[in-house]
Residue frames as qw, qx, qy, qz and C-alpha x, y, z in Angstrom:
[[0.213, 0.821, 0.526, 0.057, 40.56, 98.60, 77.60],
 [0.021, -0.992, 0.030, 0.125, 42.56, 101.75, 78.34],
 [0.739, -0.300, 0.353, 0.489, 45.94, 100.33, 77.29],
 [0.448, 0.235, 0.468, 0.725, 45.79, 101.94, 73.84],
 [0.025, 0.860, 0.447, -0.246, 43.91, 105.09, 74.86],
 [0.041, -0.880, 0.174, 0.440, 46.70, 107.48, 73.87],
 [0.793, 0.597, -0.121, 0.018, 48.10, 105.43, 71.00],
 [0.783, 0.257, -0.267, 0.499, 51.88, 105.80, 70.78],
 [0.079, -0.747, 0.258, -0.608, 52.02, 108.56, 73.41],
 [0.810, -0.358, -0.422, 0.193, 53.58, 107.51, 76.67],
 [0.500, -0.816, -0.012, 0.288, 55.75, 108.82, 79.48],
 [0.624, -0.154, 0.334, 0.690, 58.73, 108.94, 77.11],
 [0.287, 0.667, 0.439, 0.529, 56.85, 111.55, 75.04],
 [0.289, -0.933, -0.173, 0.130, 57.15, 114.18, 77.80],
 [0.569, 0.640, -0.160, 0.491, 59.91, 116.65, 76.79],
 [0.648, -0.722, -0.128, 0.208, 61.75, 116.72, 80.14],
 [0.650, -0.197, 0.163, 0.716, 64.99, 117.91, 78.52],
 [0.192, 0.588, 0.314, 0.720, 63.41, 121.06, 77.02],
 [0.264, -0.264, -0.512, 0.773, 63.75, 123.74, 79.72],
 [0.213, -0.033, -0.115, -0.970, 61.44, 126.28, 78.07],
 [0.584, -0.259, -0.594, -0.489, 58.57, 123.81, 77.79],
 [0.585, -0.323, -0.690, 0.279, 59.04, 122.37, 81.27],
 [0.165, -0.120, -0.326, 0.923, 59.38, 125.85, 82.79],
 [0.372, -0.142, -0.266, -0.878, 56.17, 126.93, 81.13],
 [0.644, -0.309, -0.667, -0.213, 54.37, 123.83, 82.39],
 [0.462, -0.243, -0.608, 0.598, 55.68, 124.47, 85.91],
 [0.044, 0.029, 0.132, -0.990, 54.53, 128.11, 85.87],
 [0.520, -0.214, -0.444, -0.698, 51.09, 127.14, 84.58],
 [0.626, -0.301, -0.715, 0.079, 50.77, 124.46, 87.30],
 [0.303, -0.199, -0.486, 0.795, 51.75, 126.93, 90.05],
 [0.227, -0.041, -0.077, -0.970, 49.36, 129.61, 88.76],
 [0.594, -0.257, -0.599, -0.471, 46.54, 127.05, 88.50],
 [0.553, -0.300, -0.693, 0.353, 47.19, 125.86, 92.07],
 [0.131, -0.139, -0.310, 0.932, 47.26, 129.43, 93.38],
 [0.374, -0.124, -0.303, -0.868, 44.07, 130.30, 91.51],
 [0.631, -0.311, -0.679, -0.210, 42.28, 127.22, 92.82],
 [0.455, -0.263, -0.599, 0.604, 43.49, 127.97, 96.33],
 [0.038, 0.040, 0.106, -0.993, 42.36, 131.60, 96.09],
 [0.495, -0.232, -0.477, -0.688, 38.93, 130.59, 94.79],
 [0.647, -0.367, -0.669, 0.022, 38.42, 128.16, 97.65],
 [0.388, -0.198, -0.471, 0.767, 39.85, 130.51, 100.31],
 [0.093, 0.129, 0.078, -0.984, 37.90, 133.62, 99.32],
 [0.223, -0.369, -0.801, -0.416, 34.65, 131.79, 98.56],
 [0.300, -0.268, 0.200, -0.893, 31.61, 133.59, 99.98]]
């Protein structure tokens, strides 16, 4: 059922050899994790 969910997109579509894109994704992931952690830590 979910085998064709993304069409021709697959793991080989991830641009792991593009440092600007992967750096941006890494920074966004770290900021999102810090934000989620801050929201849960400072919750009233």
